[in-house]
N, C-alpha and C positions, 0 to 999 in steps of 0.2 A: 369126817369127810364122806361124802356120799356121791357116787357117780352112777349114772345109768350105764348099763352095758347090755349089748345085744347078745344073741346066742353065740356069736362068734367072738365075744369078749371085746368088741370094739366099743369105745366110749361113744355115747350119744349125747348131744347137746339139746336139751329140751327148750323149745321156743314156744311161749304161750302168748298168742295174739288175743287180746281181750278187747271187747267192744262195750262201751257204756251207752245204752240206749236211753238217753235222758228225755224228758218231756219236750224240750226245745219248742216252746209255744210260739216263738218268733218265726217258725218255719211252718209252711202249710202242711196240713195232714197228708195230702197226696205226696208231697216231697219227702216227708218223714217215712212214709211207707216205701217210697222208691229208694230212699237211701239204704234201707236194710237189704233190699233186693240187689242194689248195686254192689254193696260190700260182699254179699253172699256170692255174687258172680266173680268178684275179684279173688275171693278165697278159693273158689273152685278152680280158677286158672292156675293158682300156685299150690293146689292140693293142701290147703291150710284147713285144719280143724280148729275152730275158735270157740271161746267162751263168750256168750252174749249176756251181759248183765242188764236185765229189763227192770224198769220201774213197774210195779205190779198193776196199779190202777190203769195207766194208759196202755199197758201191754194188752189189755183185753180188746183193744182196737186193732191189734196186729196178730190175731189168731191164725190167719192164713200164713203169714210170714213165719211165725213161730213153728207151725206145722212143717213148713218147707225146710227150715233150719234143722229141726230134729231129724227129718228124713235124710239130711246130708251129714248127719253125725256131729253136728255142732252141739255144744252144751248150752242149756238155758239156765241162767243163774239169777240171783236176786240182787237188785239195786235199790231196795227199799220199797215203800208203799206209794208215796206221792212225790218225793224229791222236793217238797216245799220247804220253806224256811223253818217250819216247826220240827221237821224230821232231822234233827241234829243229834247224832248218836254220841257225840262228845258229852252232851249235857242233858239229854232226855231222861226223865224219870224211868225207873225200871219197869213199872207197870205199863207206861206208854210204849216203851220199846217192845215189850212182850206182845202187847195188843197189835202193834203195827207189823211185827215180824210174823206172828201167827197168821194174820190176814194176808200179808204179802205172799208168804210161802204157800198158803192154800190156793190163792188165785193162780200163781205161777205153775204149781203142780197140776192144776186142772188144765191149764193151757198146754203145758209140755207133755202131759201124760206120763210123767215119771217124777221121782223124788228130786227136789232141789237141794243141792249139796254145797254150792259155793255162794259166797256173799261178798259184795263190796258196798260199803256205806255210801249214801249220797254225800257229795263233796269229799269223798274218800275219807270218811270219818268213822271211827269205831271207839269202843271202850271196853273195859273189863266186864261191864254189865252186858254189853252187846254180845260178847263172846260167850258168856255164861248162858244167855238165852239161845244163842245159835247151837250150842251143845245140846240143850234141852230139845231142840227141834231137829237133832241129828244131822246138822251141817258138818261137813268135813273141813272146809276151808274158809278163812277170812282173808280176802285179798284187798284190805283197806289200809295197808301200811306201805310206805315208800321209803325204805331205809336209806339213810344218808342223802336225803333230798332236802335242799333248802329252796322252798317254793315261793317264788316271787311273781308267778304268772297265773295264779288262780285264786279262787275265793278262799282257799285253805291257808294262804300265807305261810308263815314259818311255824311248822309243827315241831316243837322241841323234842317230842318223843321220837320222831322219825330219825333225828340226827344220830342218836345212840342205839337205835334198834338194830338187832342182828341182821346181817346181810343174807345169810342162808335161811331157808324156811325153818321155822321154829314153833314149838308148842309154847304158848304164852303163859305167863303167871296168872294167878287168880286176882291179883291186885293191879296189874298193868298190862295193857295190850302190847307194850313195846319192850317187854323183858321176857326172857326165857322162864318157863315154869312147867307146871304139871298138867295143864289142860289138855284134853284129847284133841281139840280142834287145832288145825295147823295154820299158821300164818304164812302165806306165800307172798313175799313183798313184790311190789312193782319195782322194776329195775331202775336204779339211779346211781349216779356218781356226781353229787351236788346237783347237776341237772337231771330231771327225770327222763327216762326213756319212753317218751310219749309223743303223740303226733304234734302237739304244740311246740315241742322242741324242734322237731323236723321243720315246721313252717317258719320258725324264728331264725334258725341257724343254717338251714339248707341241707341238701342231700349229702354233700361231701362230709360235713361234720357228723351226720348221723351214721354214715358208713364207718367212719373211724370209731365212733361211739360203740356201734355194734361189735366191731373187731375187739375192742377192749373187753366188753362183756363176754364175748365168745371165748377168749383166752382165759378169763376168770372161770367160766363154766367148765372148760376143759380141765382146769386145775382143781376146782372145788366141787363140781357137780351142781352149782347154783343154777336154777332155771332162769332163762331170760324172759321177762314179762313186759310186754309192750301194751300200751293203752291208746285207743282211738275212739272217736265218736262217729258213727255212720253219717250223721247230719252235716259233718264237715265237708261232704262231697256234693252238697246240693245248695241251691240258692236260698237266701233268706228272704222269702217272698212276702213275709208279713211285717217287714221292718217299719212300715209307715203306720200301721194300725196297732201293732203290739207295743205297749209302753209299760214295761214291768215296774213294779214298786221297788224301792231300795232293798227291802227284805227279799224280794224275788230275785233281784240282781245278785245278791250275796249267795242265795241258796242254789241257784241254777248256774252260777258262774257266767251269766249272760254277758256281762261287761267284758270279761276276759276272752270269751269265745268270739265276741264281736271284734275286739281288737286284733285277735289272731287272724280272723277271716279277712281283715282289711290288708294284711300283709301280702297275701297271694289269693287269687280267686279259687273257686271250688274245683275247676278243671286242673289248675296247677297243683292243688293239694292232692288230688287223685293221682296225678302223674308222679309226684314226689313219693307218694306211698307205694305206687307200683314199682318204682325204681329201688326203693328200700327193700321191698320183698324180693325183687330180682337179685339184689346183692346177698341177702340172707340165704336164698335158695342155692347160691353157688357153693356153699359149704356142705360137703357131702354127708357129714355126720350130724347135721341139723335135723331135728324131728319136730314138726309142728303138731302140738297136742293140746287138748283141753285140760282144764284144771282137774276134772274128774279122772282123766287118763293119767295125769301126772301122779295123783294120789295112788291110783291102782298100781302103777309101775313102781312107785316108791315103796309101797307095801310089799310087792312081790320080790323086790331086791333087798329088802331089809334082812339082816342076819337072823336066822331062826335060832331060838334057844337050844342048847345042846340037851339031848334026852338025859333024864336022870337015871 
């Protein structure tokens, strides 16, 4: 059992709001840039420090936004190199994974001006090979597992490894990313209880459902120390202005989750999505022992609270 405690021994519930900044080519470039600024403003309102997972190649178009995020103490993390259908970390050859991850890491480090320590695979996919290479590149966290999630609303569909993966953060084995082992890298799962604790669930089931969902995760965290990890995409809060001209191929649909994002966006419009998210953050903020932190901060706090070996 692992619990964060402050200097006054009060338990702290770590809440990690994570943002996947996907290419989202169906949305205009200006709206994509604006979506990052919009989310950054929302986080400032609630004093949230977040982890932004950027796809490395398109991230070079957001250098100003990344600089502003860093200045506000958000974490810049890696979401792959291109996020296209070829970048599937479940099945990519080791050499291809290494090439992509080295290049993506270098690009993002140049943009962020600091080491990149956290990774989430495109389509939330990873493998034991991916984690091996991430260790070689000095990553601390793989946030590509969603323990106990049965996924019927994204391009990932049912990932059998997720169903039996540990709920608490764990060091994975060298043969499976979904089992405990001896790797140095830490898997920090996206929160789930059959349904994932992500923005798509909020839009499908509404704010009342998500408040109750958070309450369950909160009490679990109080008992076990498990961090609560939420996932959203900034582009969910802007109009899909390129819907007439952008016609993705079937492979692009599967890789970007375009079909599923489009279906979710038809449930409620971008203004309603923003308001739902605002109300969810208002609810989370009501809990006095909640602390919004980045993945980097979570790792640092975890290490500082780990029992030190007794002197010999």
